[in-house]
C-alpha positions as CSV (number, residue, x, y, z in Angstrom):
1,M,114.3,201.4,72.2
2,I,112.0,204.2,71.6
3,H,114.6,205.9,69.5
4,R,115.0,202.7,67.3
5,T,111.2,202.6,67.0
6,R,111.1,206.2,65.6
7,S,114.1,205.5,63.1
8,L,112.2,202.4,61.8
9,M,109.0,204.5,61.2
10,R,110.9,207.1,59.4
11,D,112.7,204.6,57.2
12,V,109.3,202.6,56.5
13,L,107.7,206.2,55.6
14,V,110.6,207.3,53.5
15,R,110.7,203.9,51.6
16,T,106.9,203.9,51.1
17,L,106.9,207.4,50.1
18,A,109.6,206.7,47.5
19,V,107.9,203.7,46.2
20,G,104.6,205.7,45.8
21,I,106.3,208.6,44.0
22,V,107.7,206.2,41.3
23,V,104.4,204.2,40.9
24,T,102.7,207.8,40.6
25,I,105.1,208.6,37.9
26,V,105.0,205.4,36.0
27,L,101.0,205.3,36.1
28,S,101.0,209.1,34.7
29,A,103.4,208.1,31.9
30,A,101.5,205.0,31.1
31,A,98.2,207.1,31.2
32,Y,99.9,209.7,28.8
33,L,101.1,207.1,26.3
34,T,97.7,205.2,26.4
35,T,95.6,208.2,26.0
36,Y,97.7,209.6,23.2
37,T,97.6,206.5,21.3
38,R,93.8,205.8,21.8
39,R,92.9,209.7,21.3
40,T,94.9,209.4,17.9
41,R,93.1,206.4,16.8
42,E,89.7,207.7,17.8
43,T,90.4,211.1,16.3
44,L,91.5,209.7,12.9
45,S,88.4,207.4,12.8
46,V,86.2,210.2,13.6
47,L,87.9,212.4,10.9
48,R,87.7,209.7,8.4
49,Q,83.9,209.3,9.0
50,L,83.3,212.9,9.0
51,V,85.2,213.3,5.7
52,S,83.5,210.5,4.1
53,E,79.9,211.9,5.1
54,R,81.1,215.3,3.9
55,V,82.2,214.0,0.6
56,E,78.8,212.1,0.1
57,R,77.0,215.2,1.0
58,E,79.0,217.6,-1.2
59,T,78.9,215.2,-4.1
60,A,75.1,215.9,-4.2
61,I,75.7,219.7,-5.3
62,F,77.9,218.6,-8.3
63,S,75.4,216.1,-9.3
64,L,72.6,218.6,-9.2
65,A,74.8,220.9,-11.3
66,R,75.5,218.3,-13.7
67,D,71.9,217.2,-14.0
68,N,70.7,221.0,-14.3
69,L,73.0,221.8,-17.2
70,N,72.2,218.5,-19.1
71,V,68.6,219.5,-19.0
72,F,69.5,222.9,-20.3
73,R,71.7,221.2,-23.0
74,D,69.0,218.9,-24.2
75,A,66.2,221.6,-24.0
76,F,68.7,224.1,-26.1
77,L,69.1,221.5,-28.8
78,R,65.6,220.6,-29.2
79,L,64.9,224.3,-30.0
80,Y,67.8,224.8,-32.0
81,L,67.2,221.9,-34.3
82,D,63.5,222.5,-34.6
83,D,62.8,224.4,-37.9
84,R,59.7,225.5,-36.6
85,V,61.2,227.8,-34.0
86,S,62.1,230.9,-35.8
87,V,64.1,233.9,-34.6
88,S,63.8,237.1,-36.6
89,D,65.7,240.3,-36.7
90,A,63.0,241.9,-34.8
91,D,63.4,239.5,-32.1
92,F,66.8,240.2,-31.7
93,D,66.5,243.8,-31.7
94,R,63.8,243.7,-29.2
95,L,66.3,242.1,-26.8
96,Y,69.6,243.8,-27.6
97,I,71.1,247.4,-28.3
98,R,74.5,248.5,-28.9
99,G,76.1,250.9,-26.8
100,D,78.3,254.0,-27.2
101,D,81.3,251.8,-26.1
102,G,80.7,249.3,-29.1
103,A,79.5,246.6,-27.0
104,V,76.1,244.8,-27.5
105,R,74.1,244.4,-24.3
106,M,70.6,243.1,-23.4
107,R,68.3,246.0,-22.6
108,R,67.9,246.9,-18.9
109,K,64.2,245.9,-18.8
110,F,64.9,242.3,-19.3
111,F,67.0,242.3,-15.9
112,D,64.4,244.4,-14.0
113,G,61.6,242.3,-15.4
114,V,58.9,241.9,-18.2
115,Y,55.9,240.1,-18.9
116,D,56.2,237.8,-22.0
117,T,53.6,237.2,-24.4
118,S,52.0,234.4,-22.6
119,G,51.5,236.5,-19.4
120,H,54.7,235.1,-17.6
121,F,57.0,237.5,-15.6
122,R,60.5,237.2,-16.9
123,Y,63.4,238.9,-14.9
124,G,67.1,238.6,-13.7
125,V,68.7,238.1,-17.4
126,S,71.4,240.1,-18.8
127,S,73.6,239.7,-21.7
128,F,76.8,241.0,-23.1
129,I,78.7,240.8,-26.4
130,G,82.3,242.3,-26.6
131,N,83.0,245.1,-28.8
132,N,85.3,243.1,-30.8
133,Q,82.4,240.6,-32.0
134,P,79.9,241.3,-34.7
135,V,76.4,240.3,-34.3
136,D,75.4,240.0,-38.0
137,D,75.5,236.4,-38.4
138,A,71.9,235.1,-38.2
139,D,72.8,231.8,-36.4
140,F,74.7,233.6,-33.9
141,R,71.6,235.9,-33.2
142,R,69.3,232.6,-33.2
143,R,71.6,231.0,-30.5
144,L,71.4,234.3,-28.4
145,V,67.7,234.4,-28.5
146,L,67.0,230.9,-27.7
147,S,69.5,231.1,-24.9
148,Y,67.5,234.2,-23.4
149,R,64.2,232.2,-23.7
150,L,65.6,229.1,-22.1
151,L,67.6,231.1,-19.3
152,S,64.4,233.1,-18.3
153,Q,62.2,230.0,-17.9
154,L,64.8,227.5,-16.3
155,G,66.9,229.8,-14.4
156,P,64.7,230.7,-11.5
157,G,64.3,226.9,-10.8
158,F,68.1,226.3,-10.9
159,Q,68.5,229.3,-8.6
160,T,67.5,227.6,-5.3
161,R,70.9,225.8,-5.1
162,F,73.2,228.1,-7.3
163,A,73.8,231.7,-7.7
164,N,73.4,232.0,-11.1
165,T,72.9,230.1,-14.5
166,H,74.6,231.6,-17.6
167,V,75.2,230.6,-21.4
168,S,78.8,231.6,-22.7
169,F,79.4,231.6,-26.6
170,P,82.7,230.9,-28.4
171,E,82.0,234.4,-30.1
172,N,83.0,236.2,-27.0
173,A,79.4,236.6,-25.6
174,I,77.6,235.6,-22.5
175,T,73.9,235.5,-21.3
176,L,73.1,235.3,-17.5
177,F,70.4,234.5,-15.3
178,W,71.7,236.3,-12.1
179,P,69.1,238.5,-10.3
180,D,71.5,239.6,-7.9
181,V,74.1,241.1,-10.4
182,P,73.4,242.9,-13.7
183,W,76.7,241.4,-15.1
184,G,76.1,241.8,-18.8
185,L,75.2,245.6,-18.0
186,Q,78.5,246.1,-16.1
187,A,81.1,244.4,-18.1
188,R,83.8,246.0,-19.6
189,A,83.2,246.6,-23.4
190,D,86.6,245.2,-24.6
191,L,86.4,242.1,-22.1
192,P,88.0,238.9,-24.2
193,M,86.1,236.4,-22.4
194,N,86.7,233.7,-24.9
195,E,90.5,234.4,-24.5
196,L,90.5,233.8,-20.6
197,G,90.8,230.4,-18.8
198,V,87.2,229.9,-17.9
199,I,85.5,229.8,-21.4
200,A,88.9,229.1,-23.3
201,A,88.7,225.7,-21.6
202,T,85.6,224.8,-23.3
203,L,87.0,225.7,-26.8
204,Q,87.6,222.6,-29.2
205,D,91.3,223.1,-29.4
206,R,91.5,223.4,-25.6
207,N,89.1,220.6,-24.9
208,P,89.1,218.2,-27.8
209,E,87.4,215.6,-25.7
210,R,84.5,218.2,-25.0
211,E,84.2,217.1,-21.4
212,P,82.5,219.3,-19.0
213,V,84.8,221.8,-17.0
214,W,85.1,222.6,-13.3
215,T,87.3,225.5,-13.1
216,G,89.8,226.4,-10.3
217,L,89.3,229.5,-8.1
218,Y,89.4,232.6,-10.3
219,F,88.4,236.5,-9.6
220,D,85.4,237.7,-11.5
221,D,86.1,241.3,-12.0
222,T,82.6,242.4,-13.1
223,A,80.8,240.7,-10.1
224,D,83.7,241.7,-7.8
225,E,83.6,237.9,-6.4
226,W,86.0,234.9,-6.4
227,M,84.3,232.1,-8.3
228,I,84.4,228.4,-9.1
229,T,82.5,227.6,-12.6
230,Y,80.9,224.3,-13.9
231,E,80.4,224.5,-17.6
232,V,79.3,222.0,-20.4
233,P,80.3,222.6,-24.0
234,V,77.5,222.0,-26.5
235,D,78.3,221.0,-30.1
236,H,76.3,220.1,-33.0
237,D,77.8,218.5,-36.2
238,G,81.1,219.4,-34.9
239,R,80.5,222.9,-34.4
240,H,80.7,224.5,-30.8
241,L,77.4,226.3,-30.0
242,I,77.2,227.3,-26.4
243,N,78.4,226.5,-22.9
244,P,75.6,226.4,-20.2
245,S,77.3,227.0,-16.9
246,H,76.8,227.4,-13.1
247,D,78.9,229.8,-10.8
248,V,79.7,228.8,-7.2
249,P,80.8,231.9,-5.3
250,L,83.8,231.4,-2.9
251,T,81.6,232.8,-0.1
252,D,79.3,230.0,-0.2
253,L,82.1,227.4,-0.4
254,M,83.9,228.9,2.4
255,T,80.7,228.7,4.5
256,R,80.3,225.0,3.5
257,L,83.9,224.4,4.5
258,R,83.3,225.9,8.0
259,S,80.0,224.0,8.5
260,G,79.8,220.3,9.8
261,R,83.4,219.8,10.6
262,A,85.5,219.4,13.7
263,R,86.4,222.3,16.0
264,A,90.2,222.1,15.5
265,G,92.2,222.8,12.2
266,Y,90.4,223.7,9.1
267,A,89.5,222.3,5.7
268,F,90.2,223.3,1.9
269,L,89.3,222.0,-1.6
270,M,91.7,221.5,-4.4
271,R,92.3,220.2,-7.7
272,E,94.3,217.1,-8.2
273,D,96.5,219.2,-10.7
274,G,97.5,221.8,-8.1
275,Y,94.7,224.5,-8.5
276,L,93.1,225.9,-5.4
277,V,89.4,225.6,-5.3
278,A,88.4,227.1,-1.9
279,R,89.9,227.6,1.7
280,P,88.6,229.2,4.8
281,T,90.2,232.4,4.0
282,P,89.8,234.4,0.8
283,P,92.7,235.3,-1.5
284,S,94.6,238.5,-1.2
285,E,94.0,241.7,-3.3
286,D,96.9,241.2,-5.5
287,Q,96.0,237.6,-6.4
288,K,92.8,238.7,-8.3
289,W,94.5,239.1,-11.6
290,V,96.5,235.9,-12.1
291,G,93.7,234.0,-13.4
292,Q,93.0,230.6,-11.9
293,L,95.0,230.1,-8.6
294,S,97.6,227.4,-8.8
295,F,99.6,226.5,-5.6
296,D,102.3,228.4,-6.9
297,E,100.4,231.6,-6.7
298,I,98.4,231.0,-3.2
299,G,101.2,232.4,-1.0
300,D,100.1,229.7,1.6
301,P,103.1,227.5,2.5
302,A,101.3,225.2,4.6
303,I,98.6,224.4,2.0
304,V,101.5,223.8,-0.7
305,R,103.0,221.4,2.0
306,S,99.8,219.7,2.3
307,Y,99.5,219.2,-1.3
308,E,102.8,217.9,-1.6
309,A,102.3,215.3,1.3
310,I,99.1,214.1,-0.4
311,R,100.6,213.8,-3.6
312,S,103.6,211.9,-2.3
313,A,101.1,209.4,-0.3
314,L,99.0,208.8,-3.5
315,N,102.1,208.1,-5.7
316,D,103.0,205.5,-3.1
317,H,99.5,204.1,-3.2
318,P,97.8,205.2,-6.3
319,A,94.3,203.6,-5.8
320,A,93.9,204.4,-2.0
321,L,91.2,207.0,-2.7
322,E,89.3,204.7,-4.8
323,N,89.6,201.6,-2.6
324,D,89.1,203.2,0.9
325,G,87.1,206.4,-0.2
326,T,89.3,208.4,2.4
327,I,92.8,208.3,3.3
328,V,94.7,210.0,6.1
329,V,98.2,211.4,5.6
330,D,100.7,212.3,8.2
331,N,102.0,215.6,7.4
332,A,105.1,215.6,9.7
333,E,106.4,218.9,8.3
334,D,103.3,220.8,9.7
335,D,102.6,218.6,12.7
336,A,99.2,217.6,11.6
337,Y,96.9,214.9,10.1
338,L,95.4,215.4,6.7
339,T,92.3,213.5,5.9
340,V,91.5,213.4,2.3
341,G,88.4,212.5,0.3
342,R,87.8,212.7,-3.5
343,L,84.4,214.3,-4.5
344,E,83.0,212.7,-7.5
345,G,82.1,214.7,-10.5
346,P,84.7,217.5,-10.4
347,D,87.3,215.0,-9.1
348,W,88.4,217.5,-6.3
349,W,90.1,216.8,-3.0
350,F,88.4,217.6,0.2
351,V,91.1,218.0,2.8
352,D,90.6,218.2,6.7
353,V,93.7,219.6,8.3
354,Y,93.8,218.5,12.1
355,P,96.8,219.6,14.2
356,K,98.4,216.7,16.2
357,S,98.8,219.3,19.1
358,E,95.1,218.8,19.9
359,I,95.6,215.1,20.5
360,R,98.7,215.8,22.5
361,A,96.9,218.4,24.6
362,A,94.1,215.9,25.4
363,A,96.7,213.2,26.6
364,H,98.5,215.9,28.7
365,R,95.2,216.9,30.5
366,A,94.5,213.1,31.2
367,A,98.0,212.5,32.4
368,L,97.9,215.5,34.6
369,E,94.4,214.4,36.1
370,R,95.8,211.0,36.7
371,L,98.8,212.4,38.5
372,G,96.8,214.7,40.8
373,E,94.7,211.8,41.7
374,S,97.5,209.5,42.4
375,V,99.3,212.2,44.4
376,I,96.2,212.9,46.7
377,L,95.8,209.4,47.1
378,L,99.4,208.7,48.1
379,V,99.2,211.6,50.7
380,V,96.2,210.3,52.2
381,L,97.6,207.0,52.5
382,M,100.9,208.1,54.0
383,L,99.1,210.3,56.5
384,V,96.9,207.3,57.6
385,F,99.9,205.2,57.9
386,F,102.0,207.5,59.9
387,V,99.2,207.9,62.7
388,L,98.4,204.3,62.9
389,V,102.2,203.5,63.2
390,R,102.9,206.1,65.7
391,R,100.1,204.8,68.0
392,R,101.8,201.3,67.7
393,A,98.5,199.7,66.5
394,A,100.3,196.8,65.1
395,R,97.4,194.4,64.7
396,P,94.8,197.1,63.6
397,L,97.6,198.5,61.4
398,A,98.2,195.2,59.7
399,Q,94.3,194.7,59.4
400,L,94.1,198.2,57.9
401,R,97.1,197.6,55.7
402,T,95.5,194.2,54.3
403,A,92.2,196.3,53.7
404,A,94.2,199.0,52.0
405,E,96.0,196.4,49.6
406,Y,92.6,194.9,48.7
407,L,91.2,198.3,47.9
408,G,94.4,199.1,45.8
409,E,93.5,195.8,43.9
410,A,90.1,196.8,43.5
411,R,88.6,194.1,45.6
412,F,86.0,196.4,47.1
413,A,83.5,193.3,47.5
414,E,85.7,191.5,49.9
415,V,86.2,194.5,52.1
416,A,82.5,195.3,52.1
417,H,81.2,191.9,52.8
418,G,83.5,191.6,55.9
419,D,85.8,189.0,54.4
420,V,88.7,191.1,55.4
421,P,88.9,191.7,59.2
422,L,88.7,195.5,60.4
423,P,89.0,196.9,63.8
424,R,85.6,198.7,63.5
425,D,84.7,198.1,67.0
426,L,87.4,200.4,68.3
427,D,86.4,203.7,69.8
428,N,89.4,205.6,68.5
429,E,90.8,207.0,65.1
430,I,91.9,203.4,64.3
431,G,88.3,202.3,64.7
432,L,87.0,205.2,62.7
433,T,89.3,204.6,59.9
434,A,88.4,201.0,59.9
435,R,84.7,202.0,59.5
436,R,85.4,204.4,57.0
437,F,87.3,201.8,55.0
438,Y,84.3,199.6,55.1
439,E,82.0,202.4,54.2
440,M,84.1,203.6,51.4
441,S,84.4,200.0,49.9
442,A,80.6,199.5,50.1
443,R,80.2,202.8,48.4
444,I,82.7,202.1,45.8
445,L,81.3,198.5,45.2
446,D,77.7,200.1,44.8
447,A,79.1,202.9,42.7
448,N,81.0,200.6,40.5
449,R,77.9,198.3,40.0
450,E,75.9,201.3,39.1
451,M,78.5,202.4,36.8
452,E,78.7,198.9,35.1
453,R,74.9,199.2,34.9
454,V,75.1,202.7,33.3
455,V,78.0,201.8,30.9
456,E,76.3,198.6,29.7
457,E,73.0,200.4,29.2
458,R,74.8,203.3,27.3
459,T,76.9,200.7,25.2
460,R,73.8,199.0,24.2
461,E,72.2,202.4,23.0
462,L,75.4,203.4,21.2
463,L,75.5,200.1,19.5
464,T,71.9,200.4,18.5
465,A,72.4,203.8,17.1
466,N,75.6,203.0,15.3
467,E,73.8,199.9,13.7
468,A,71.1,202.2,12.6
469,L,73.7,204.7,11.2
470,R,75.5,201.8,9.5
471,E,72.3,200.5,8.0
472,L,71.3,203.9,6.6
473,S,74.9,204.2,5.1
474,I,74.4,201.1,3.1
475,L,70.9,201.8,1.7
476,D,70.3,203.1,-1.8
477,G,68.3,206.5,-1.4
478,L,66.1,205.7,-4.4
479,T,65.1,202.2,-4.2
480,G,65.6,201.4,-0.5
481,I,67.5,198.2,-1.3
482,H,71.5,197.9,-0.4
483,N,73.8,200.0,-2.0
484,R,77.2,199.4,-3.8
485,R,79.0,199.9,-0.6
486,A,76.9,197.2,1.1
487,F,77.6,195.0,-2.1
488,D,81.4,195.2,-2.1
489,R,81.5,194.5,1.7
490,D,79.2,191.4,1.6
491,L,81.0,190.1,-1.6
492,S,84.3,190.4,0.2
493,A,83.0,188.6,3.3
494,L,81.5,185.8,1.1
495,V,84.6,185.5,-0.7
496,R,86.7,185.1,2.3
497,E,84.5,182.4,3.9
498,A,84.8,180.5,0.4
499,V,88.4,180.8,0.4
500,A,88.7,179.5,4.0
501,G,86.5,176.5,2.9
502,T,83.5,177.5,5.2
503,G,81.0,178.5,2.8
504,S,79.8,178.8,-1.0
505,F,77.5,181.2,-2.8
506,G,76.3,182.3,-6.0
507,L,76.0,185.8,-7.7
508,I,73.4,187.3,-10.1
509,M,73.9,190.4,-12.1
510,I,70.8,192.1,-13.5
511,D,70.2,195.0,-15.9
512,L,67.0,196.6,-17.0
513,D,66.7,196.2,-20.7
514,Q,67.0,199.4,-22.8
515,F,66.6,201.5,-19.7
516,K,68.2,204.5,-21.5
517,L,65.5,204.2,-24.1
518,F,63.0,204.0,-21.5
519,N,64.2,207.1,-19.6
520,D,64.4,209.0,-23.1
521,S,61.1,208.0,-23.9
522,H,59.0,208.2,-20.6
523,G,61.2,210.5,-18.4
524,H,63.5,210.1,-15.5
525,Q,60.7,210.2,-13.0
526,E,59.0,207.3,-14.6
527,G,62.2,205.6,-14.9
528,D,62.8,205.9,-11.3
529,E,59.4,204.5,-10.5
530,A,60.2,201.6,-12.9
531,L,63.6,201.0,-11.2
532,V,61.9,201.1,-7.7
533,R,59.3,198.5,-8.8
534,V,61.6,196.1,-10.5
535,S,63.9,196.4,-7.2
536,T,61.0,195.6,-5.0
537,R,60.0,192.7,-7.2
538,V,63.5,191.1,-7.0
539,A,63.5,191.5,-3.2
540,E,60.3,189.8,-3.1
541,V,61.1,186.6,-5.1
542,I,64.4,185.6,-3.8
543,R,65.1,183.7,-0.6
544,R,65.2,185.3,2.8
545,E,68.9,184.6,3.2
546,D,69.6,186.3,-0.3
547,R,70.2,190.0,-0.7
548,V,69.6,192.4,-3.5
549,Y,71.8,195.4,-4.2
550,R,71.6,198.4,-6.4
551,Y,75.1,197.8,-8.4
552,G,74.9,201.2,-10.3
553,G,72.5,202.9,-12.6
554,E,69.8,200.4,-13.7
555,E,72.0,197.5,-12.8
556,L,71.3,195.4,-9.7
557,A,73.1,192.4,-8.1
558,V,71.9,189.5,-5.9
559,L,74.1,187.5,-3.6
560,C,73.0,184.0,-2.7
561,P,74.7,182.4,0.2
562,D,75.2,178.6,0.6
563,T,74.0,177.8,-3.0
564,D,75.6,176.3,-6.2
565,L,75.4,177.5,-10.0
566,T,72.2,175.5,-10.7
567,A,70.3,177.0,-7.8
568,T,71.6,180.4,-8.6
569,T,70.6,180.2,-12.2
570,A,67.1,179.0,-11.3
571,T,66.8,182.1,-9.0
572,A,68.0,184.3,-11.8
573,E,65.4,182.7,-14.2
574,R,62.6,183.2,-11.6
575,I,63.6,186.9,-11.1
576,V,63.5,187.6,-15.1
577,R,59.9,185.9,-15.4
578,Q,58.6,187.8,-12.3
579,V,60.0,191.1,-13.4
580,S,58.1,190.8,-16.9
581,T,54.7,190.0,-14.7
582,L,54.9,193.4,-13.5
583,E,53.9,194.5,-16.9
584,V,55.3,198.1,-16.7
585,P,54.4,199.4,-20.2
586,F,57.5,200.0,-22.6
587,P,55.9,199.9,-26.0
588,E,59.2,201.1,-27.6
589,S,60.9,197.6,-26.4
590,V,60.2,194.4,-28.4
591,H,58.7,192.9,-25.5
592,G,56.2,195.7,-24.8
593,V,56.9,195.9,-21.2
594,V,60.0,196.5,-18.8
595,T,62.1,193.6,-18.8
596,V,65.5,192.4,-17.4
597,S,68.5,190.4,-18.5
598,A,70.7,188.4,-16.0
599,G,73.9,186.6,-15.8
600,A,74.6,184.0,-13.0
601,A,77.9,182.9,-11.4
602,A,78.8,180.9,-8.6
603,W,82.0,180.3,-6.4
604,T,84.5,177.8,-7.6
605,G,88.3,177.4,-7.1
606,E,88.8,179.3,-10.4
607,L,87.1,182.4,-9.4
608,S,89.2,183.4,-6.6
609,T,88.6,187.2,-6.2
610,P,85.4,189.3,-6.0
611,G,86.2,191.0,-9.3
612,E,86.5,187.6,-10.9
613,I,83.1,186.3,-10.1
614,V,81.7,189.6,-10.9
615,K,83.3,189.6,-14.3
616,S,81.9,186.1,-14.9
617,A,78.3,187.0,-14.0
618,D,78.6,190.2,-16.1
619,T,79.8,188.1,-19.1
620,R,76.7,186.0,-18.8
621,L,74.7,189.0,-18.5
622,Y,76.2,190.4,-21.7
623,A,75.5,187.1,-23.3
624,A,71.8,187.3,-22.4
625,K,71.5,190.9,-23.9
626,Q,73.2,189.5,-27.3
627,A,70.6,186.8,-27.3
628,G,67.8,189.2,-27.3
629,R,67.3,190.2,-23.5
630,N,64.7,189.2,-21.3
631,R,66.6,186.2,-20.1
632,V,69.4,184.5,-18.3
633,G,72.7,184.3,-20.2
634,G,74.5,181.0,-20.5
């Protein structure tokens, strides 16, 4: 009888152990799959957010470069076209001297620093004219001297964000403000700058549209540095005069690539046409003389494969970057995810490469942790079960088994509250185990409650922080009202409700009348102030449930939920009246003050998409402008 009992115990133990092992393996596999799926989703979401934020930050430097060079261009044209601004041969000879190598260069003292006639200290400027270029032409001399004057004045202000500012000429000449490098004094005498890719890209036969140029990556032999250049061709009466430019050294771009990104993987910049802009490691020595680096010359197969994968994805979905801002491409060949964002201005691609192995490693760690916990729990339970069965504690064992099942189902409250009977009064191992089950249940219950409280509290804090971040991301930095991103989101939501038959809405498109003339006459700072005042007044006169957005430039938009065309038009007329009462002086306008024109539209069955209702409101806005401005279009 005893032998049979022991055989039964062995059988029960073996079967229990087998079931425990199977359950442990299944739970570990499920934990791996669940963790991998969740980690992939979370990682890609974080990468998209990081790339989106990074693109917004990087776009600022390109906007600054454009604004700087536009200021330089306008200032140069004012000087060049002003007959009162004269440049004599003595002015040119004071600046330039021809060397023994035949090249004409700016005298060294203008790089080291001199005081001009007004007492201002001018420094950091050098200039070079190749030995194949005559300097007898008076207009060429005048452009050279005027460029020096402007560079010595504006260059120090631009240097806070850019390594240098320079002006190149179609006649194989260049003038630079670059305090760290006397480029014009070091350039090779026979250097054919206007035949090389950077300056050649601005010439009229190569750039008939006269568009600004962001170059690819190239090596500047004189500065001994890899560079990216932004240059703006400046013409007058069909003649190419100069190209104001900024250089961005590769070292700066590499530093920016390494900052503010995920720990794993790497990032790089490239042009859509297959030219490298920057990557975390510099090009090799033998790549310095190939001109701008295309992917055929990079010697990095991983980047080439990344480019091909991105190009294939965009061929399948051409508008992906415009619609979503970022895209994620599965580069299966390199076992990595590519998160891509487009930088406005130069139309570059910012690419973040994240290896899938990082996600798998996290899933492996979680599965191993779960497996270890499961094995430990299984061993403990088997030992307890074995001791209790050996002592033939049938009833206490049954009670403990019941309690264990409750614990396995996470029903800690019923064990802790005594709803499950336990032999806690026994003065032996079974009693002790019963009391420990009870205490463990109570502690776990308390711990679960505390964990739930902490999780709930942290969740609330996280939701609050996320909401604050989302709100910041949809506000316009100048006016403080909501931006275009918020407009697109809210308009899409209103359209979905209207299509579903659960709402209606109106849209008002608003444009400041002759705002370019206002900026040209009063300056961009006063233009910004006027735009802020108009935006504030619009926000004050609309309903609480309405919302105003900066649609773009000087154009605003107002969404009016739960309203029709009549009410929307009335709101638009009230806005037009109220803006004129601001009485922002604008003597160049026929109205004498800053005014706005508006166009109103409302949801109808015929306007079934966001684009159609915007187009409808824009049409009425155009009609208002054609009718004399300062009114609502019919």
